[in-house]
C-alpha positions as CSV (number, residue, x, y, z in Angstrom):
1,M,0.0,0.0,0.0
2,K,2.8,2.4,0.9
3,K,4.4,1.7,-2.5
4,I,1.1,2.5,-4.3
5,I,0.7,5.8,-2.3
6,A,4.3,6.7,-3.1
7,L,3.7,6.1,-6.8
8,L,0.5,8.2,-6.7
9,M,2.3,11.1,-4.9
10,A,5.2,11.0,-7.5
11,G,2.7,11.1,-10.3
12,L,0.9,14.1,-8.8
13,M,4.2,16.0,-8.3
14,T,5.2,15.3,-11.9
15,A,1.9,16.6,-13.2
16,T,2.2,19.7,-11.1
17,A,5.7,20.3,-12.4
18,F,4.6,20.0,-16.0
19,A,1.7,22.4,-15.3
20,G,4.1,24.9,-13.7
21,C,6.4,24.8,-16.8
22,G,3.4,25.4,-19.1
23,K,2.3,28.4,-17.0
24,K,5.8,29.8,-17.0
25,E,6.1,29.6,-20.8
26,E,2.7,31.2,-21.3
27,S,3.7,34.1,-18.9
28,S,7.0,34.5,-20.7
29,S,5.2,34.6,-24.1
30,K,2.9,37.3,-22.8
31,T,5.8,39.3,-21.5
32,D,7.7,39.0,-24.8
33,S,4.6,40.1,-26.7
34,K,4.2,43.1,-24.4
35,A,7.9,44.0,-24.8
36,A,7.6,43.7,-28.6
37,A,4.5,46.0,-28.6
38,T,6.3,48.5,-26.5
39,A,9.3,48.5,-28.8
40,D,7.1,48.9,-31.9
41,S,5.2,51.8,-30.4
42,S,8.3,53.6,-29.0
43,S,9.8,56.6,-30.9
44,D,13.4,57.2,-31.7
45,S,13.8,59.2,-28.5
46,T,13.2,56.1,-26.3
47,S,15.0,52.8,-26.0
48,D,13.3,49.4,-26.6
49,S,12.3,49.4,-22.9
50,G,10.5,52.7,-23.4
51,T,13.1,54.6,-21.2
52,T,15.3,57.5,-22.2
53,V,19.0,56.9,-22.4
54,A,20.9,59.8,-20.8
55,D,23.8,60.2,-23.2
56,W,23.7,64.0,-23.3
57,E,25.0,64.3,-19.8
58,D,28.1,62.3,-20.7
59,I,28.7,64.5,-23.8
60,Q,28.4,67.6,-21.7
61,K,30.9,66.3,-19.2
62,K,33.4,65.5,-22.1
63,G,32.7,68.9,-23.6
64,E,32.7,67.2,-27.0
65,M,30.5,65.0,-29.3
66,T,32.4,62.2,-31.0
67,I,31.1,61.9,-34.5
68,G,31.7,58.8,-36.7
69,I,32.5,59.6,-40.3
70,T,34.0,58.2,-43.5
71,Y,35.7,60.4,-46.0
72,F,33.8,61.3,-49.2
73,Q,33.2,64.6,-51.0
74,P,31.3,66.8,-50.5
75,M,30.3,65.6,-47.0
76,N,33.5,64.9,-45.1
77,Y,36.9,65.1,-46.8
78,K,40.4,66.6,-46.5
79,D,41.2,69.7,-48.4
80,E,44.5,70.6,-50.1
81,N,45.9,71.5,-46.8
82,G,44.9,68.3,-45.1
83,E,42.2,70.0,-43.1
84,L,38.8,68.2,-42.6
85,T,36.0,70.0,-44.4
86,G,32.7,69.4,-46.2
87,F,29.0,69.9,-45.8
88,E,28.5,67.4,-42.9
89,T,31.7,68.7,-41.2
90,E,30.5,72.3,-41.2
91,F,26.9,71.4,-40.4
92,A,28.0,69.2,-37.4
93,E,30.3,71.9,-36.2
94,A,27.5,74.5,-36.3
95,V,25.1,72.3,-34.4
96,C,27.7,71.4,-31.8
97,S,28.5,75.1,-31.4
98,E,24.8,75.7,-30.8
99,L,24.9,73.0,-28.1
100,G,28.0,74.4,-26.4
101,V,30.2,71.4,-27.1
102,K,33.1,70.7,-29.6
103,A,32.7,68.5,-32.6
104,K,35.3,65.7,-32.6
105,F,35.4,63.7,-35.8
106,Q,36.5,60.0,-35.8
107,E,36.9,57.9,-38.9
108,I,35.0,54.6,-38.8
109,N,34.6,51.5,-40.9
110,W,31.1,51.9,-42.4
111,D,30.4,48.2,-42.0
112,S,30.9,48.5,-38.3
113,K,29.1,51.8,-37.7
114,E,26.4,50.3,-35.4
115,V,28.9,48.3,-33.5
116,E,30.9,51.5,-32.9
117,L,27.8,53.3,-31.8
118,Q,26.7,50.7,-29.4
119,A,30.2,50.3,-27.9
120,K,30.1,54.1,-27.2
121,T,33.4,54.7,-29.1
122,I,31.3,57.3,-31.0
123,D,28.3,59.4,-30.0
124,C,26.6,59.5,-33.4
125,I,27.0,58.7,-37.1
126,W,26.9,61.9,-39.1
127,N,28.0,61.0,-42.6
128,G,25.3,61.2,-45.3
129,M,23.5,58.2,-43.7
130,T,20.3,57.1,-45.4
131,I,17.3,56.7,-43.1
132,T,15.8,53.2,-43.3
133,D,13.2,51.3,-41.3
134,D,15.9,48.8,-40.2
135,R,18.1,51.6,-38.9
136,K,15.1,53.3,-37.1
137,A,14.4,50.0,-35.4
138,T,17.9,49.8,-33.9
139,M,19.0,53.4,-33.6
140,G,17.6,56.8,-32.8
141,I,17.5,58.9,-36.0
142,S,17.3,62.7,-36.2
143,V,14.9,64.6,-38.4
144,P,15.7,64.2,-42.1
145,Y,17.7,67.2,-43.3
146,M,18.6,66.3,-46.9
147,E,17.2,64.3,-49.7
148,N,19.3,62.0,-52.0
149,K,19.2,59.2,-54.5
150,Q,21.5,56.5,-55.9
151,V,23.0,57.0,-59.4
152,M,25.3,55.1,-61.7
153,V,28.8,56.4,-62.4
154,V,30.6,55.0,-65.5
155,K,33.4,55.9,-67.8
156,K,32.1,58.5,-70.3
157,D,32.7,56.2,-73.2
158,N,30.3,53.7,-71.7
159,A,27.5,56.0,-70.7
160,E,25.2,55.0,-73.6
161,K,25.9,51.3,-73.2
162,Y,25.0,51.2,-69.6
163,S,21.9,53.3,-69.7
164,T,19.7,50.2,-70.4
165,A,19.1,47.0,-68.5
166,E,20.2,45.1,-71.7
167,G,23.5,46.9,-71.7
168,V,24.1,46.2,-68.0
169,K,24.0,42.4,-68.6
170,G,27.2,40.9,-67.3
171,A,28.6,44.2,-66.1
172,L,30.6,44.3,-62.9
173,V,28.7,46.6,-60.5
174,I,30.4,48.0,-57.4
175,A,29.0,49.8,-54.4
176,E,30.0,50.5,-50.8
177,K,29.2,47.5,-48.6
178,E,26.1,47.8,-46.4
179,S,25.1,50.9,-48.2
180,A,22.0,52.0,-50.1
181,G,24.0,51.4,-53.3
182,Q,24.5,47.7,-52.4
183,E,20.8,47.3,-51.8
184,V,20.0,48.8,-55.2
185,A,22.6,46.6,-56.9
186,E,21.3,43.4,-55.3
187,S,17.6,44.1,-55.4
188,D,16.7,46.3,-58.4
189,E,15.5,44.5,-61.5
190,F,17.7,46.7,-63.6
191,F,20.8,44.9,-62.3
192,K,19.4,41.4,-62.1
193,E,21.9,40.1,-64.8
194,A,24.9,42.1,-63.6
195,K,27.5,41.0,-61.1
196,F,28.0,42.7,-57.8
197,I,31.1,43.3,-55.6
198,G,31.4,45.4,-52.5
199,A,33.9,48.1,-51.7
200,D,35.0,49.6,-48.4
201,S,33.8,53.0,-49.4
202,Q,32.1,55.0,-52.1
203,A,35.5,56.6,-53.0
204,K,37.0,53.2,-53.5
205,A,34.1,52.2,-55.7
206,L,34.8,55.2,-58.0
207,M,38.5,54.4,-58.1
208,E,37.7,50.9,-59.3
209,V,35.6,52.3,-62.2
210,K,38.3,54.8,-63.0
211,A,40.9,52.0,-63.1
212,G,38.7,49.8,-65.3
213,T,38.4,47.0,-62.8
214,S,34.7,47.6,-62.4
215,D,32.2,48.9,-64.9
216,I,29.6,50.7,-62.8
217,A,29.7,52.3,-59.4
218,I,26.4,53.0,-57.6
219,I,26.9,55.9,-55.3
220,D,25.0,58.8,-53.6
221,Y,23.9,61.5,-56.1
222,I,25.2,64.0,-53.5
223,M,28.6,62.4,-53.6
224,S,28.7,62.5,-57.4
225,K,28.0,66.3,-57.3
226,G,31.0,66.9,-55.2
227,T,33.3,64.4,-57.0
228,I,32.5,64.1,-60.7
229,K,33.8,67.4,-62.1
230,E,35.8,68.4,-65.1
231,E,38.7,69.7,-63.1
232,S,38.8,66.6,-60.7
233,D,40.6,63.3,-60.9
234,Y,37.4,61.8,-62.1
235,S,36.9,64.0,-65.2
236,D,36.8,60.8,-67.3
237,L,33.7,59.5,-65.4
238,T,30.1,60.6,-65.7
239,V,26.7,60.1,-64.0
240,I,24.0,58.5,-66.1
241,E,21.5,61.2,-65.3
242,A,18.6,59.5,-67.1
243,K,18.5,56.7,-64.6
244,S,18.4,57.0,-60.8
245,F,17.3,54.7,-58.0
246,A,16.0,54.6,-54.4
247,P,15.0,58.2,-53.4
248,E,16.1,58.6,-49.8
249,E,16.6,61.0,-46.9
250,Y,19.6,61.6,-44.7
251,G,19.6,61.7,-41.0
252,V,22.0,61.5,-38.0
253,A,22.1,58.3,-36.0
254,F,22.3,58.0,-32.2
255,R,22.0,55.1,-29.7
256,K,18.4,54.0,-29.5
257,G,16.6,56.0,-26.8
258,A,19.5,58.6,-26.4
259,D,18.3,62.0,-25.2
260,T,20.9,63.5,-27.5
261,T,18.6,62.9,-30.5
262,Q,16.1,65.5,-29.4
263,K,18.9,67.9,-28.4
264,V,20.4,67.7,-31.8
265,N,17.0,68.0,-33.6
266,E,16.4,71.3,-31.8
267,A,19.9,72.6,-32.5
268,M,19.6,71.6,-36.2
269,Q,16.4,73.6,-36.5
270,K,18.1,76.7,-34.9
271,V,21.0,76.4,-37.4
272,A,18.4,76.3,-40.2
273,D,16.4,79.2,-38.8
274,S,19.6,81.4,-38.6
275,G,20.2,80.8,-42.3
276,K,23.5,79.1,-41.6
277,L,22.5,75.7,-42.9
278,K,21.4,77.1,-46.3
279,E,24.7,79.0,-46.4
280,I,26.7,75.8,-45.8
281,A,24.7,73.8,-48.3
282,D,25.0,76.4,-51.0
283,K,28.8,76.5,-50.5
284,Y,28.9,72.8,-51.5
285,N,26.3,73.1,-54.3
286,L,23.7,71.2,-52.2
287,G,21.2,74.0,-51.5
288,D,18.5,72.4,-53.7
289,M,18.7,69.1,-51.8
290,L,18.0,70.5,-48.3
291,M,14.8,69.2,-46.5
292,L,15.3,71.1,-43.3
293,K,14.2,74.7,-43.8
294,A,14.0,77.8,-41.7
295,K,10.6,78.2,-40.0
């Protein structure tokens, strides 16, 4: 009899244990769903948990904002004296001045930009960065301040050939890795029969086309305006103006939920209201691309 009772008790305990596991999984599932709903409904100014990340205090203590960039004209590049200049450089400096901190520029590997941001080796990415839904899901993004699109750059002698999908068949297409250019090259029907390779930067993509080791570079239209000039090193290249892809907007990226995002948004508007932003944009022949206007 004792054995029978013991067996019955063991069975009851086992059933209870399984019931407990099921309840725990259901509770966890509900918690996960709630967290997901919170993340989906949160804005760029809050983290996935719905809380604000206090990055601005750290920046104030340092007295500087560390800005991740890559070099490409006309956004961030070295002039003939080796000094950093460009539209983004001057815009960031004007905004930081408005905020009372110094702009500190740090070159990054574009492939690792989000890793750098999350590791806090930089405070933001300010480098002609296209706003996408994927990036908005993982980072805080500023208000859009400039529009852009992707264009094809080829040798002048090949402009007519590569203006059609038929002509692009078998062509070697190059774009910066993890960029809007790569997305176009790999997803647009126009390039479905072309071959794609990635480059470390847009500048390197242009160099490959100039050298004849690639046929077509897909780059930002804004970069093409600052680079493809008669007096430049790329005077033998041209933009195929009749064909463009992926209209897009530029924004500045911060850590998800960082309170710095709103601070910078407000300062950017003040720079626009003062007329300084338009002045900087016109200097680099980008005035017609501005989205952020004076109120």
